Every structure is written in C-alpha cells, then in structure tokens.
C-alpha positions in Angstrom: -89.0 69.3 20.0 -85.8 66.8 19.9 -86.3 63.2 21.9 -84.3 64.7 25.0 -87.2 66.4 26.1 -89.9 64.5 25.5 -89.4 62.2 28.5 -88.8 63.7 31.7 -86.7 61.6 34.3 -87.5 62.0 37.7 -84.7 62.2 40.8 -84.7 62.4 44.1 -88.4 61.0 44.7 -89.7 63.1 42.0 -88.6 66.2 43.8 -86.1 66.9 40.5 -87.6 66.5 36.9 -84.6 66.6 33.9 -85.0 66.3 30.2 -83.9 62.8 29.4 -80.6 63.1 27.9 -79.9 60.7 25.4 -76.3 61.5 24.4 -75.5 61.2 28.3 -76.8 57.3 28.4 -75.2 56.3 25.4 -71.8 57.7 27.2 -72.7 55.7 30.3 -73.2 52.7 28.3 -70.4 52.9 26.1 -67.6 54.2 28.8 -68.7 52.8 32.0 -70.6 49.4 31.0 -68.0 48.8 28.2 -70.6 48.3 25.5 -70.0 49.4 21.9 -72.9 47.8 20.0 -75.3 50.9 19.4 -78.0 48.2 18.9 -78.2 47.6 22.8 -78.2 51.5 23.4 -81.0 52.0 20.8 -83.2 49.0 22.3 -82.8 51.0 26.0 -84.0 54.3 24.9 -86.6 53.3 22.4 -88.3 51.9 25.6 -87.4 55.2 28.1 -88.6 57.3 25.3 -92.1 55.7 25.0 -93.0 57.0 28.4 -93.6 60.8 29.2 -91.8 60.4 32.7 -89.3 57.7 34.3 -87.3 57.4 37.5 -83.3 57.0 37.2 -84.2 53.8 38.8 -86.6 52.6 35.9 -83.5 53.3 33.5 -81.2 51.4 35.2 -83.9 48.6 35.3 -84.1 48.9 31.2 -80.3 48.2 31.1 -79.8 45.1 33.2 -83.4 43.5 31.8 -81.8 44.1 28.3 -78.4 43.3 28.7 -79.9 40.1 30.7 -81.9 39.1 27.5 -78.7 39.1 25.6 -77.5 36.4 28.1 -77.0 33.2 26.4 -74.7 30.0 25.9 -72.9 31.8 23.4 -73.0 35.3 25.0 -72.6 34.7 28.6 -70.4 37.9 28.9 -73.8 40.0 29.0 -74.1 38.9 32.8 -71.3 41.1 33.6 -72.8 44.2 31.8 -75.9 43.7 33.8 -73.9 43.4 36.8 -71.7 46.5 36.5 -75.1 48.8 35.8 -76.1 47.1 39.3 -73.2 48.1 40.7 -73.2 51.9 39.7 -77.3 51.9 40.9 -75.6 50.4 44.5 -72.8 52.7 44.7 -75.4 55.8 43.7 -77.7 54.6 46.5 -74.8 53.9 49.3 -73.6 57.3 48.7 -77.2 59.0 48.6 -77.4 57.6 52.2 -73.7 57.9 53.5 -73.2 61.5 51.8 -70.3 61.3 49.6 -69.9 61.3 45.9 -70.9 58.5 44.1 -68.1 58.7 41.5 -65.9 57.3 44.4 -68.0 54.1 44.5 -66.5 53.5 48.4 -67.2 56.3 51.0 -65.5 56.3 54.6 -65.6 52.8 56.2 -65.3 54.1 60.0 -68.2 56.7 59.0 -70.1 53.3 57.7 -69.5 51.7 60.9 -70.4 54.8 63.2 -73.8 54.9 61.2 -75.0 51.7 61.3 -74.2 50.8 64.9 -75.9 54.1 65.9 -78.9 52.7 64.2 -78.4 49.3 65.7 -77.6 47.3 62.8 -73.9 46.8 63.6 -72.7 45.2 66.6 -70.1 47.9 68.1 -67.5 45.4 68.6 -65.7 46.6 65.8 -65.5 50.0 66.7 -64.2 49.0 70.3 -61.7 46.1 69.1 -60.1 48.6 66.6 -58.8 52.0 66.8 -59.9 54.7 64.1 -56.6 54.6 62.8 -56.5 50.9 61.9 -59.9 51.2 60.5 -58.8 53.9 58.0 -55.8 51.8 57.3 -57.7 48.7 56.6 -60.1 50.7 54.5 -57.4 51.9 52.2 -57.0 48.2 51.0 -60.4 47.6 49.7 -60.4 47.2 46.2 -63.3 48.4 44.6 -62.5 46.8 40.9 -62.7 43.1 42.9 -66.7 44.2 42.7 -66.6 43.6 38.6 -65.8 39.7 39.6 -69.5 39.4 40.3 -71.6 37.8 37.5 -75.4 39.5 37.9 -76.8 36.3 39.8 -74.0 36.5 42.2 -74.1 40.4 43.0 -77.8 40.1 42.7 -77.9 37.6 45.9 -75.3 39.0 47.7 -76.9 42.8 47.6 -80.3 41.4 48.2 -79.6 38.9 51.2 -76.6 39.7 52.7 -75.5 43.1 52.5 -76.5 45.3 55.9 -78.9 48.0 55.2 -80.8 50.2 57.9 -84.1 48.9 59.5 -86.0 50.9 56.6 -84.5 48.7 54.2 -82.0 51.4 52.8 -78.3 50.5 51.1 -75.5 51.2 53.4 -72.4 48.3 52.9 -71.5 47.5 49.9 -69.8 44.3 48.4 -66.1 45.0 49.3 -67.3 46.5 52.8 -69.2 43.2 53.6 -65.9 41.4 53.1 -63.9 43.7 55.1 -65.9 43.6 58.0 -66.3 39.8 58.0 -62.4 39.8 58.4 -62.1 42.1 60.9 -65.1 40.7 62.5 -63.5 37.5 62.4 -60.0 38.8 63.3 -61.2 40.7 66.3 -59.5 38.8 69.2 -56.2 38.1 67.4 -53.0 39.5 68.8 -52.3 43.2 68.1 -49.1 42.6 66.4 -50.2 40.0 63.4 -54.0 40.9 63.6 -53.8 43.4 60.7 -52.2 41.1 58.7 -54.9 38.3 59.2 -57.4 40.7 58.4 -56.0 41.4 54.8 -55.2 37.9 54.3 -58.9 37.2 54.9 -60.2 40.0 52.8 -58.3 38.8 50.0 -59.3 35.4 50.4 -62.6 36.3 50.2 -62.9 39.5 47.8 -61.1 37.2 45.3 -63.7 34.7 45.7 -61.3 31.8 46.6 -63.5 30.8 49.1 -66.8 31.5 50.9 -68.0 31.6 54.7 -71.2 29.6 55.2 -74.5 31.9 54.9 -75.0 32.8 58.7 -71.5 34.3 58.8 -71.7 36.1 55.5 -74.7 37.9 56.7 -74.2 38.0 60.2 -70.6 39.1 60.7 -70.5 42.6 62.4 -74.0 42.6 63.3 -75.6 42.9 66.1 -77.9 40.0 66.0 -77.7 36.5 64.9 -75.2 33.7 65.3 -72.3 32.8 62.8 -72.7 28.6 62.5 -74.8 27.2 59.8 -75.5 23.5 61.1 -76.5 22.0 64.3 -77.9 18.6 65.5 -80.1 17.9 68.7 -80.4 14.3 70.2 -83.9 13.8 71.8 -84.2 11.8 74.8 -87.4 9.7 75.6 -89.1 11.6 77.8 -92.2 14.4 77.6 -90.0 17.4 78.9 -86.6 16.8 76.5 -89.1 16.4 73.4 -90.6 19.8 74.3 -87.0 21.3 75.4 -86.0 20.3 72.1 -88.7 21.8 70.1 -87.6 25.1 71.9 -84.1 24.5 71.5 -84.7 24.1 67.7 -86.9 27.1 67.5 -84.0 29.3 69.3 -81.4 28.0 66.8 -83.7 28.5 63.8 -84.6 32.2 64.1 -80.6 32.9 64.1 -80.2 31.2 60.3 -79.2 28.0 61.7 -80.3 24.6 59.9 -81.5 21.4 62.4 -80.7 17.9 62.5 -82.8 16.0 65.3 -82.3 12.6 66.0 -85.8 10.7 67.1 -84.4 7.4 67.5 -84.6 7.3 71.1 -88.3 8.3 71.1 -90.6 5.5 71.9 -92.9 3.9 69.1 -96.8 4.0 68.8 -98.0 1.7 70.8 -95.0 1.5 73.3 -96.0 1.9 77.1 -96.0 4.9 79.2 -95.4 4.6 83.1 -95.8 1.1 82.6 -99.7 1.5 80.8 -99.5 -0.7 77.4 -100.2 0.5 74.3 -100.4 4.6 75.4 -97.9 6.1 73.1 -98.6 7.5 69.7 -95.1 7.4 68.8 -92.9 9.9 66.7 -94.8 10.9 64.2 -96.8 13.4 66.3 -93.5 15.1 67.8 -92.5 15.5 64.6 -95.3 17.4 63.3 -94.5 19.8 65.9 -91.6 20.3 64.4 -92.9 20.8 61.3 -95.1 23.5 62.8 -91.7 25.1 64.3 -90.0 25.5 61.1 -93.1 27.1 59.2 -93.5 29.8 62.0 -90.1 30.6 63.1 -88.5 31.9 60.1 -85.1 33.2 60.1 -85.5 37.0 59.8 -87.6 37.1 56.8 -84.7 35.3 54.8 -85.9 31.8 54.3 -88.2 29.5 56.5 -86.7 27.4 59.5 -85.2 24.0 58.0 -85.2 20.8 60.0 -84.3 17.5 59.5 -85.5 14.3 61.2 -83.4 11.2 61.7 -84.8 7.7 62.6 -83.4 4.5 62.7 -84.6 1.9 60.0 -85.4 -0.4 62.9 -87.4 1.7 64.4 -90.9 0.5 64.9 -92.6 4.0 63.2 -90.4 3.8 60.2 -93.1 3.2 57.9 -95.1 6.0 58.9 -92.3 8.0 59.0 -90.9 7.7 55.6 -94.7 8.6 54.5 -94.9 11.8 56.5 -93.6 13.9 53.1 -96.0 11.9 50.6 -98.7 14.1 48.8 -101.5 11.3 49.3 -103.0 9.5 52.5 -104.2 10.8 55.8 -102.9 14.7 56.2 -103.0 14.3 59.6 -99.8 12.0 59.6 -98.1 14.4 56.8 -95.4 16.8 57.9 -94.3 18.3 54.1 -92.3 20.9 56.0 -89.9 18.8 57.5 -86.9 16.7 55.8 -86.1 13.1 56.3 -83.5 11.1 57.0 -83.2 7.4 57.8 -80.1 5.9 59.3 -79.4 2.3 58.1 -76.6 -0.1 59.3 -75.0 -2.4 57.2 -76.7 -5.2 58.3 -79.7 -3.5 56.8 -78.4 -3.1 53.3 -77.3 -6.6 53.5 -80.6 -7.9 54.1 -81.8 -6.0 51.1 -79.2 -6.9 49.2 -80.1 -10.5 49.9 -84.0 -9.9 49.8 -83.9 -11.3 53.7 -85.8 -10.2 56.5 -86.1 -7.0 58.7 -87.0 -7.0 62.2 -88.4 -3.4 63.6 -88.3 -3.0 67.5 -89.7 -0.3 69.9 -86.7 1.5 71.3 -88.0 2.1 74.8 -88.9 -1.4 74.9 -85.7 -2.6 74.1 -84.1 -0.5 77.1 -86.7 -1.9 79.5 -86.4 -5.6 78.8 -82.6 -5.8 77.3 -81.0 -3.4 79.2 -79.6 -1.5 76.6 -80.0 0.9 73.3 -79.7 -0.8 69.9 -78.8 2.4 68.4 -75.7 3.1 70.8 -73.9 0.2 69.0 -72.1 0.0 65.5 -70.5 -2.6 63.6 -66.6 -2.3 64.1 -66.0 -4.0 61.0 -67.3 -4.1 57.8 -69.0 -7.2 58.5 -69.1 -7.7 61.9 -69.5 -6.0 65.3 -71.4 -5.1 68.3 -74.6 -3.9 66.4 -75.6 -7.0 64.8 -74.8 -9.0 68.0 -77.2 -6.7 69.7 -79.8 -6.7 67.3 -79.7 -10.5 66.8 -80.2 -10.9 70.7 -83.4 -8.4 70.2 -84.4 -11.2 67.2 -84.0 -13.9 69.3 -85.6 -12.5 72.6 -89.2 -13.7 73.6 -89.8 -10.7 75.6 -89.6 -8.2 73.1 -92.4 -7.4 70.7 -91.4 -7.1 67.1 -92.4 -6.7 63.7 -90.9 -8.9 60.6 -91.3 -7.0 57.2 -89.0 -8.2 54.2 -86.1 -5.4 54.1 -86.3 -4.9 50.4 -90.5 -3.6 51.1 -88.4 -1.0 53.6 -86.2 0.0 50.8 -88.6 0.3 48.2 -90.9 2.6 50.6 -87.9 4.8 50.7 -87.4 4.6 47.1 -90.9 6.0 46.8 -90.2 8.7 49.1 -87.4 9.6 47.5 -88.8 9.7 43.9 -92.0 11.7 45.0 -90.1 14.0 47.7 -86.4 13.9 47.7 -86.3 12.5 51.0 -85.1 10.6 52.9 -81.3 11.6 53.2 -79.4 8.3 54.0 -77.0 7.9 56.9 -74.7 5.0 56.9 -74.4 5.0 60.7 -71.7 1.8 60.8 -69.2 3.9 58.6 -69.9 7.2 59.8 -68.6 5.5 63.5 -65.8 3.5 62.3 -64.2 6.8 60.7 -65.1 8.5 63.6 -61.9 9.9 65.0 -63.4 11.1 68.1 -65.1 7.6 68.8 -63.0 7.3 72.2 -65.6 9.5 73.9 -69.3 9.2 71.9 -71.2 8.1 69.2 -72.8 9.5 66.0 -76.6 9.2 65.5 -76.9 11.1 62.6 -76.5 13.7 60.3 -77.5 17.4 59.9 -80.1 19.1 57.4 -77.5 18.9 54.7 -75.9 15.3 55.6 -72.3 16.8 55.1 -71.9 16.8 59.3 -70.9 13.7 61.5 -69.9 14.5 64.9 -70.5 12.7 68.6 -73.9 13.5 70.0 -76.0 12.6 73.1 -79.1 14.0 74.4 -79.1 16.9 77.2 -81.4 16.0 80.1 -83.2 17.9 82.8 -81.9 16.8 86.2 -83.9 18.7 88.4 -86.1 22.0 89.5 -85.4 23.7 92.3 -87.8 26.4 93.9 -86.2 29.4 96.0 -88.5 31.6 96.8 -90.3 32.9 93.6 -87.5 31.8 91.6 -87.6 28.6 89.4 -84.0 27.3 88.9 -83.3 24.4 86.6 -80.9 22.1 86.3 -79.2 20.3 83.2 -76.7 17.9 81.9 -75.4 19.1 79.0 -75.3 16.5 76.0 -73.1 16.7 72.9 -75.5 18.5 71.0 -73.5 19.3 67.6 -72.7 22.5 66.2 -70.5 23.4 62.9 -69.0 25.9 61.6 -68.6 26.2 57.6 -66.7 27.6 54.8 -65.4 26.3 51.7 -62.8 26.6 48.8 -63.9 27.7 45.5 -62.0 25.4 43.4 -62.9 26.7 40.1 -61.2 29.9 41.0 -58.2 28.8 43.7 -57.1 26.0 42.4 -56.3 27.6 38.9 -54.7 30.4 41.0 -52.5 28.2 42.4 -53.5 29.6 45.9 -54.4 26.3 48.2 -51.4 26.5 50.3 -52.0 30.0 51.1 -55.6 30.0 51.1 -56.1 27.1 53.3 -54.6 28.2 56.4 -56.6 31.3 56.7 -59.7 29.5 56.3 -59.2 27.2 58.9 -58.1 29.9 61.2 -61.3 32.0 60.5 -63.6 29.0 61.0 -61.7 28.2 64.5 -62.5 31.9 65.6 -66.3 31.6 64.8 -66.3 29.3 67.4 -65.2 31.7 70.1 -66.9 34.5 68.6 -70.5 33.1 68.2 -73.4 33.9 70.6 -75.6 30.5 70.6 -79.1 30.8 72.8 -78.9 27.2 73.4 -75.8 26.5 76.4 -75.3 23.0 75.2 -74.4 23.9 71.9 -72.0 26.7 73.0 -70.5 23.7 75.6 -70.1 21.4 72.6 -68.4 23.4 70.3 -66.0 24.2 72.6 -65.4 20.7 73.9 -64.6 19.7 70.0 -63.8 23.3 68.5 -65.4 21.3 64.9 -65.2 23.0 62.0 -66.2 22.0 58.0 -63.9 23.1 55.4 -65.6 22.2 52.4 -65.4 22.9 48.3 -67.4 23.6 45.6 -66.8 24.4 42.2 -65.8 20.6 41.1 -67.6 20.6 37.7 -66.5 24.1 36.9 -62.8 23.3 37.9 -63.2 20.1 35.5 -64.7 22.0 32.8 -61.6 24.2 32.9 -59.2 21.2 33.0 -61.1 19.7 30.1 -61.9 16.7 32.2 -65.0 14.3 31.2 -67.6 13.8 34.3 -67.7 10.3 33.3 -64.0 9.2 33.6 -61.7 7.7 35.3 -59.7 10.6 35.2 -61.7 12.6 36.9 -62.2 10.0 40.0 -58.4 9.7 39.8 -58.4 13.8 40.0 -60.6 14.1 42.9 -58.6 11.4 44.9 -55.6 13.4 44.2 -56.8 16.9 44.9 -58.9 16.2 48.1 -56.1 14.4 49.7 -54.2 17.5 49.3 -56.8 19.7 50.6 -56.7 17.1 53.2 -53.4 17.8 54.1 -53.7 21.2 54.0 -56.4 21.5 56.5 -54.8 19.3 58.9 -51.7 20.9 59.1 -53.4 24.4 59.2 -55.3 23.0 62.6 -51.9 21.6 63.6 -50.3 25.0 63.4 -53.1 26.4 65.2 -52.8 23.9 68.2 -49.3 25.1 68.1 -50.3 28.5 68.8 -53.4 28.2 70.7 -53.7 24.6 72.3 -55.2 21.8 70.6 -59.1 20.9 71.3 -60.1 19.5 75.0 -60.4 15.6 73.7 -57.4 15.3 71.4 -55.9 12.9 73.5 -57.2 9.6 73.4 -58.6 10.3 69.8 -57.4 8.7 66.3 -55.5 11.8 65.6 -53.3 11.3 68.7 -52.0 8.0 67.8 -51.6 8.2 64.4 -54.6 5.9 64.0 -56.5 8.4 61.6 -53.4 8.5 59.2 -52.7 4.8 59.4 -56.4 4.0 58.4 -56.6 6.6 55.4 -52.9 5.0 53.9 -51.1 8.1 54.2 -48.4 7.1 55.8 -44.7 5.4 54.5 -45.6 6.0 51.0 -43.6 4.1 48.2 -41.7 3.1 51.3 -40.5 6.5 52.0 -40.7 9.0 54.4 -43.0 11.8 53.1 -45.0 15.0 54.1 -47.7 13.0 55.8 -45.1 11.0 57.7 -43.7 14.5 59.2 -46.9 16.0 59.6 -48.4 12.6 61.6 -45.6 13.5 64.2 -46.1 17.0 64.2 -49.8 16.3 65.2 -48.7 13.7 67.8 -46.0 16.3 69.3 -48.4 19.7 69.0 -51.9 18.1 68.4 -54.7 19.6 66.2 -57.0 22.8 67.1 -59.9 20.9 66.1 -61.5 17.9 66.6 -63.5 17.8 63.0 -62.2 19.4 60.2 -63.6 18.9 56.6 -67.2 18.6 55.6 -68.4 19.4 51.9 -71.7 21.6 52.2 -74.4 22.0 49.1 -72.9 25.8 48.9 -76.4 26.4 46.8 -76.3 30.0 47.3 -72.6 31.1 48.2 -71.8 29.2 45.0 -73.7 31.5 43.0 -72.2 34.5 44.6 -68.9 33.1 43.7 -69.8 32.7 40.6 -68.9 28.8 40.2 -70.9 25.5 40.6 -72.4 24.1 43.6 -70.4 22.0 45.9 -69.3 18.6 43.9 -72.4 18.4 41.9 -72.7 18.8 38.1 -74.1 21.6 36.7 -78.3 21.7 36.8 -77.8 22.6 32.8 -75.4 24.4 31.0 -77.8 27.3 30.3 -81.2 27.7 32.1 -83.7 30.4 33.6 -84.5 31.0 37.1 -87.3 32.9 38.5 -87.1 35.4 40.6 -89.5 38.6 41.6 -87.9 41.3 40.1 -86.0 39.3 37.4 -86.0 36.4 35.2 -82.3 35.1 36.0 -80.4 33.5 33.3 -77.6 31.0 34.7 -75.0 30.2 32.5 -72.3 27.6 33.6 -68.9 29.4 34.2 -66.7 30.5 31.8 -68.9 28.8 29.5 -66.7 28.5 26.0 -66.3 26.2 23.1 -63.7 24.8 25.3 -66.0 24.2 28.4 -69.1 23.5 27.0 -68.2 20.1 25.9 -68.0 19.2 30.1 -70.9 21.1 30.8 -73.0 19.2 28.1 -73.1 16.4 30.2 -75.4 18.0 33.0 -76.7 16.7 36.1 -79.6 14.3 34.9 -78.4 12.6 32.2 -74.9 11.9 33.5 -74.2 8.4 34.6 -74.9 8.7 38.2 -72.5 5.8 38.8 -69.5 7.7 38.1 -70.6 10.5 40.3 -71.2 7.4 43.4 -67.0 6.5 42.4 -65.8 10.6 42.7 -67.2 10.7 45.7 -65.9 7.5 47.0 -62.6 9.0 46.2 -63.0 12.1 47.9 -64.8 10.9 51.0 -61.6 8.8 51.7 -60.0 12.1 52.9 -63.0 14.1 54.1 -63.1 13.2 57.9 -66.8 14.4 58.2 -69.4 13.7 54.9 -70.3 15.3 51.8 -73.5 16.5 50.7 -74.1 13.9 47.7 -77.2 14.9 45.9 -78.2 11.6 43.2 -79.8 12.8 40.3 -82.6 11.0 38.4 -85.0 11.5 35.8 -88.8 10.6 37.2 -88.7 7.5 34.6 -86.1 5.7 36.3 -86.9 2.2 37.1 -86.5 1.5 41.0 -84.0 -1.5 40.5 -81.7 1.2 38.8 -81.8 3.4 41.7 -81.8 0.7 44.1 -78.4 -0.1 42.5 -77.2 3.2 42.5 -77.6 3.2 46.8 -76.3 -0.3 47.2 -73.0 1.2 44.9 -72.7 4.1 47.3 -73.2 1.9 50.6 -70.2 -0.3 49.4 -68.4 2.2 47.9 -67.8 3.8 51.8 -69.9 6.8 51.3 -71.2 8.2 54.6 -74.4 9.9 53.6 -76.4 10.9 50.3 -78.5 14.0 50.2 -81.5 14.4 48.2 -82.4 12.0 45.1 -83.3 14.8 42.8 -85.6 13.5 39.9 -86.8 16.0 37.2 -90.6 16.5 36.5 -90.2 15.2 32.8 -88.9 12.9 30.7 -84.9 13.5 29.8 -83.2 12.4 26.9 -80.4 10.7 26.0 -80.4 9.2 29.6 -79.0 5.7 28.5 -77.4 4.8 32.0 -80.7 4.6 33.7 -82.4 2.6 31.4 -79.9 0.0 32.2 
C-alpha cells in the first residue's frame, strides 16, 4: 500500500474523506508557494503521514509552522512562504462562505457587501451611496497580488483582528476588500464627479502599504458599529456629578475602541474641604480606582481591554500617592494596576530638580477658593519667565494656603522608581506644549492622551441644570473641549524609497478630514469638539526601517539631520494639503486668530525667507493666510505598534526591539525579523533598542518635534540596571531640547550586554 492511501484527508467538516495525495501537495508547495527545496516538503509530508487522518486545515497548519521554523536572521524570506499558505486558506474559506471558486481568490464584492449588510455586520451606507455599477467598477481595480506584500505577522494580525467576519466568526472579507471598503466608506460623501478617483487613490495608498489608518478606522470602517477615532481626552471638573459623568463618557468611548486620556488636575486633593467641612475629601486616588475598574470591565468588543491614562500635575497634593498607583508593593487599596499614569511638568519644576531646589504641593480646590484662580490655567509664555511661575510663587508666599514643601528631586526619584517598575508615568512638559499651541487664542492644553502624541485645547464639560417636565428629566450641559484625534501614518520604510510622499500625503489628509464627518461618537461634547477644531494627526512609522535601507547609523549626527530634513518636508506637505482642502471645503471654525492665520506658526519654526530668498514655505504661508487651513491640529506621531506590523515595517520612530526575536501567540510562535533584513541592513539593526544610546534618540526626537505641531509617542529604552542619575539625565536632556512628551520608559527584565552609554 502506498503512502497516499495510509492517511486520509478530511474535508467539508469530515463529510468527505480522500486519500492523502502526496504529489499534489508537492506540486502546491513548488508551484503555488514557490519552494523548490525538497526537504521542506519532505518534513511536512513526514508529519502528515504519521497520522491516520488529517484535516485539510491541519495540512495548511503544518506548512505554516514548518515555514516559520525556517525563519531566522539569515533566512527571513520564509515568513512570506508562511504568509502565502495562510492566504490560500483565507481564499478558500471566503470562497466557501461566499460560494465562488477559490482559484479566483477574490469573489464578487457587491455580493459581499449585500451578504454582510443583511447579517448586520456591514453598515448599509456603501450600498446606499454607491450604485451597483460603481461598486463593480471599483472592485475591478482590486489587486490580489498586493496580498503578497504581507509577511506572516502582518497578515496574521490583519486577518485575526481586522477583517470583517460574520457573527459566527466565519471568513468573508479578504485583505484587499478591507482596503477598498475603507476607501469607499471614507470617500462616500465626496462629490460624485471625483469620488471614484479619490477612492482609487485611497486604495492605492492602503493596498501598497504606503500608509496605515488607525486601529478603529481599520477595524470599523464600513461596519454597522464602532467609531473611527483613536484618541480622546477628557477634562474632569471638580464636582461629584462631573467625576461620574466623566467615568460614563470614558466607558462609552472605550467600548468603541478609543484610548482615553483623563486630566484629573482640577479635582481636589485628599484632606480638602467639601461644602466647607475641612478634611473631608479622599482625593483623586479613589476616583482613579473607579476608572481602573471601567478600563477592565468595558472591553473593546473582545479585541482588547479598555485603555485609560490619567494625568496629574506635579504640584498637586496627591502627586505622591498618585505616582505609587502602579507599584507592586504597598497597600493594594491604594493601587490601580490597569491605569496608565502621566505627570504634567512645568519648566519651573524641572529647573528645581536640576538645581536640587524645593517644590511646593497645593490643593487645587483650596487655590481656587483662596487665590481666586486655578494654578493649572497658567503656563510660562517664555522659557524662563511667565504667568505660571508668577502664580505659583504667589501661592508659595500666601499665608492663607496650606502647602507641603518637598525637595523637587524627591518627587523626581518617585517618578523614576515608578517608571523603572511599571514603565509610567508618561512625561508631559506643559509649558512647551502650550507655548507651541497654534490655537492658544481659544484654549489651553492640560495633558496628553493615552499614547502622549495628542496636544489639543481642553476644558471640562459642566452639567448646568436638570429640568423635570412631567415624567421626563432633561439635563443641560455646557460642552467643554473634549479632545478627539483621528490618526493615520506614513510608512516611511515603503513610501520614502518609492518617492510617493507628494502623492500620498494629500490623500491621507483628505481621508483623515473625512473621518471627522463620518464619525459616530456617542459622547456629544466630543462630536462638538471634533467639528470645532477638525483635528487630525498625520504621523509616521518605519523610521528605523528607513535608516537601515539608507545605511544611516542610529547613533549619528547624520540620522539627526535626516530626521530634521524629512519631517520638515512631511510638515510642508501636510500643511499644504490641509490648505488645499480649505480652498475646497472651508477652514476650521477657529482659524481666525490662530497662529496659522497670522503667520506666527511659520515664523516661530524658522520656515520663512530661508537663505534670504522667497521659497516654497513663504508661498505656503501666503496661501494659508488667504485660504486658511482645514484642520486646526495636523501632525502627531503615534506608537503604531500593531499597524506597523501589518505594514511590514518598524514601529513609530522607535528602534527595533531586536533584529530577530519570537513573539508568542495562541496559535503560533511568531518569528519577528527586522524588515528587509540582509547583510547590508543588519549593521544598522544590530544596534537595537536597549543598547542604543538614548541620548541620540532624544536628539532625533527633538529634531523632528520642531516640525510636528502636536507631539510624538517617544519611548525611552533602558536596561533595568541603569543608574537613576543616567535616566534623570535623559529626561533632563529631553526637556531642555524642547520635547513635549515622553511615553514609556521601557526597561529590560534582564541585564543587557554592550550598554556602554548607560553606565556612564
């Protein structure tokens, strides 16, 4: 008896049994997967023929696992073999569920839209806005071969987290259809004469992996549920009703996929008075624990837990217990392990740390009662002078205020201790943020978001009254600025070498602007704020990938200079694209009086009259003055952890974690290889995150921050053995260089070799 008849292959859920056909499998591996090495097929066949019966799915699993076992630094191409095998399974599953031939790879897209709309998965919008003829014509532009751009981790993440399935988890949508549906959904309200062209431009950008959209946009575009924005920031007012209203708003946003930043700096401290009764307040910690419970209990449709960052001012009396919230020791009743922490830092505090001076802590409620103003409402307009330090000094000198004096370095030590143990708090340099705020004419920025890249005007929403009319209760609120940001990112590792930025960025800006109008945000004040500022966040990822392709070492002035040059170009193209949209659709409502409107933004950046000549920036500044810009906030560099994996590049502006490592998933042990790894790029990648001199990372970040009107998710990578003094020096360098925020301090769990810089 031959091997083919020893093992049976089960198909159609076991309803059909066929003898295992070894020659057919060898042909598939050779012709469809492009693998000519007999040893690869032999190993798979050996595993299959050990069993009496196998499913067709298990054969695919063996191919994928065997290909992944072959992936290493010298042979990264095996990841694409695994990806092809995974693709053929997706094609087969979609074809079975949608009743077309698997050999066609992609089926009728109109039929897909009808099928999932009837099941309640897709929104009816696309079918209502586009005719069948338009849908059929657009579907003819789908390029199945672009599926081959995915490596295995990218395709695995896209398929398991973002492709639309029915409610039983059956595969319907395929990768290129996801991209086309995002494009169609995003452009649905554009004018009919140019809509198809804009859809195809969006599809071109997405399907070539030149850009990615934010996770909620990627997951929810075209679906019947979920909003499209990534980031929100709430400002909580100091009242019981607003604290609980804020918690409800956070829960409503979290369930739809948003990451939330919450500013708690206005809430009174522990021991503060309530209705004149002294010592009654329990401070911010219990309210933060409530938010912690919300983050855990309101998950994002099973995709991930809710994610909330809480920010507090470093002068707030509760700052010390706040900094201990994520520590693994101490009183568990005073811990909130699922909350991310951020601390807002004025220049004056950093100066006091630098010179080992004293720092004073205040209760914000008492400051309002006694001084008649809120200390958090001020910032220093100049680097070493301004209204914050004047108000702070007035509070220090007041005999009517209770205050606590501590050495500034002691607060910083607690910050560093928490960072090395938990990665947080994030650092928010409030004076620099507000000095650089192009919309300071209508507001103030108190904190950042969950990922530290958003810096926009904030204010609390306040419930003004409740009216009873019969058995109906009507609540009236005065809307504050509840920050929303809509994100997408340029894939530097693909878009820059392909020289497509001038074509790419205008379509990205249009897509981001359209998200604002398409969004269905459950929290009304967020909708209002979204329309007022029309804020977007065009960012980037793939920086280390790009350096590797160009042969530029991370720890070099060349990398710093290149960051400066590249991000200035991206800023120019982004501002120009928003100006062109303003010509077409109008400027954002608060444009007049902004730093965009009078040229201050351009002057402050040093863009104008370069080399004594009128140049492109001067022309753009004139155009912005005349036509406005569509979006009040424009650029923000997000972490892009998942979407950069999908696009086959490196995250954000970060260095690679390692040139090669494994990531454990429930089904696979995923080998992760730095993109385009070969004998040329390895020399750049071999200096990876935890051994790179972080002082060069700070220099790069400061160079690009000059051109980013919001902020950058900037991680600091250190070994767990780093001296506190060295980590402090990195923070001081970041602050002095004009960095607006820093994200995680990512320390290792084991000692790192070759870390010369962190021992100095």
